[in-house]
C-alpha positions as CSV (number, residue, x, y, z in Angstrom):
1,M,4.4,-9.1,-3.8
2,L,3.9,-7.7,-7.1
3,V,4.9,-3.9,-8.0
4,E,4.2,-2.1,-11.1
5,C,6.6,0.5,-12.0
6,E,6.9,2.6,-15.1
7,D,8.9,0.2,-16.8
8,G,7.4,-2.9,-15.9
9,V,6.1,-5.2,-13.1
10,Y,8.6,-6.9,-10.4
11,R,7.9,-9.5,-8.1
12,V,9.8,-8.8,-4.3
13,D,10.1,-12.2,-2.5
14,L,10.0,-11.2,1.3
15,S,11.8,-13.7,3.7
16,E,13.1,-13.6,7.6
17,E,16.3,-12.7,6.0
18,G,15.2,-9.7,3.7
19,E,13.6,-9.3,0.5
20,E,14.9,-9.4,-2.9
21,L,14.1,-8.9,-6.7
22,A,12.8,-12.0,-7.9
23,E,11.3,-11.6,-11.4
24,F,10.7,-8.6,-13.7
25,A,8.1,-8.5,-16.5
26,P,9.4,-5.6,-18.8
27,G,6.2,-3.5,-19.9
28,G,4.1,-5.8,-17.9
29,R,0.8,-4.0,-15.9
30,L,-0.9,-5.4,-13.0
31,T,-4.4,-6.4,-13.5
32,A,-6.8,-3.7,-12.4
33,R,-7.9,-4.4,-9.0
34,P,-11.6,-2.8,-8.0
35,R,-10.8,0.0,-5.5
36,P,-13.6,0.3,-2.8
37,V,-13.9,3.9,-3.2
38,E,-17.4,3.8,-1.5
39,L,-16.0,3.0,2.0
40,V,-14.1,6.4,1.9
41,P,-16.1,8.6,4.2
42,P,-16.7,12.2,2.7
43,F,-14.4,13.9,5.0
44,V,-11.4,12.5,2.9
45,S,-12.7,11.7,-0.6
46,S,-11.4,15.0,-2.0
47,Q,-7.9,14.0,-0.9
48,L,-8.0,10.1,-1.6
49,V,-4.8,8.7,-3.8
50,D,-5.6,5.0,-3.2
51,V,-7.8,2.9,-0.8
52,D,-8.1,-1.0,-0.1
53,A,-9.9,-3.4,2.3
54,V,-10.0,-6.5,3.3
55,G,-12.9,-7.9,5.8
56,A,-13.3,-4.8,8.4
57,T,-10.1,-3.3,7.7
58,I,-10.0,-0.3,5.3
59,A,-6.7,1.3,4.7
60,I,-7.0,4.6,2.9
61,L,-4.1,6.8,1.2
62,V,-4.5,10.5,1.3
63,N,-2.8,13.6,-0.4
64,R,-2.1,15.2,3.2
65,R,-0.1,14.3,6.4
66,P,0.0,11.5,8.1
67,P,-1.1,9.8,4.8
68,L,-2.9,7.1,6.2
69,L,-6.1,6.3,7.5
70,V,-6.8,2.8,9.0
71,S,-10.3,1.7,9.9
72,R,-10.8,-2.0,11.6
73,D,-14.0,-1.8,12.3
74,A,-15.6,-1.3,8.7
75,G,-15.5,2.6,8.9
76,S,-17.2,3.3,12.3
77,T,-14.0,4.8,13.9
78,W,-10.6,5.8,11.9
79,N,-7.0,6.4,12.9
80,E,-4.1,8.4,11.4
81,Q,-1.1,6.3,10.5
82,G,2.0,6.6,8.9
83,A,3.4,10.0,10.5
84,G,6.9,9.3,9.1
85,L,5.9,7.8,5.8
86,P,7.0,9.8,2.4
87,A,4.0,11.3,0.2
88,G,2.4,7.9,-1.1
89,R,1.3,6.3,-4.4
90,C,-0.4,3.2,-3.6
91,L,-1.2,0.6,-0.9
92,A,-2.7,-2.9,-0.5
93,V,-3.8,-4.7,2.6
94,G,-2.9,-8.0,2.9
95,E,-5.0,-11.3,3.3
96,N,-4.0,-10.8,7.1
97,P,-5.6,-7.6,7.4
98,D,-2.6,-6.5,9.8
99,D,-0.2,-6.8,6.8
100,I,-0.1,-3.6,4.5
101,V,2.2,-2.6,2.0
102,Y,2.9,1.2,1.4
103,G,4.4,2.3,-2.1
104,G,6.2,5.8,-2.2
105,R,8.1,7.1,-5.2
106,N,10.6,4.3,-5.4
107,R,10.4,2.5,-2.1
108,L,8.4,0.2,-0.5
109,F,7.3,0.2,3.3
110,L,6.0,-2.6,5.1
111,S,3.6,-2.9,8.1
112,H,2.4,-6.3,9.8
113,D,0.6,-4.4,12.6
114,G,-2.1,-2.7,10.8
115,G,-0.1,0.5,10.2
116,R,1.4,1.2,13.5
117,F,4.8,0.6,12.9
118,W,6.5,0.7,9.2
119,R,10.2,-0.9,8.0
120,A,11.4,0.5,4.7
121,L,12.2,-2.2,2.4
122,L,16.0,-2.0,1.2
123,V,14.9,-2.6,-2.6
124,E,15.0,0.5,-4.7
125,L,12.7,0.6,-7.7
126,P,11.8,2.9,-10.4
127,E,8.7,5.1,-10.3
128,I,6.1,2.8,-8.5
129,L,2.5,2.5,-9.9
130,G,0.5,0.3,-8.1
131,V,1.1,-2.7,-5.5
132,A,-0.6,-6.0,-4.8
133,W,0.0,-9.0,-2.7
134,E,0.1,-12.3,-4.5
């Protein structure tokens, strides 16, 4: 996983034993990814922080509590997720739409079940600006 921070881009390796910082590119920036804002329903567009989608799964990060809305049916229905998460800055949905990474101020949170349950990664980072799956 790649994480853009204020001082550059970090690569975080995830494994069964845990996670570790693998590389750092000082001053690096993530390639801007298209944000599918056309998939954001009007009732949250004014609170939008970030959005990502893979297939029929759409994850929206909003500036409210709980901070996530997730749809598994291309926006027909929505579920609020992440009630215990801190305020978010970014998110990314993996190739497997059950995998979602959520970036707080300086910590990453990972879900492997579409946002129902989360675990905080032990790696603490400088100010997080963006995340992307490799």
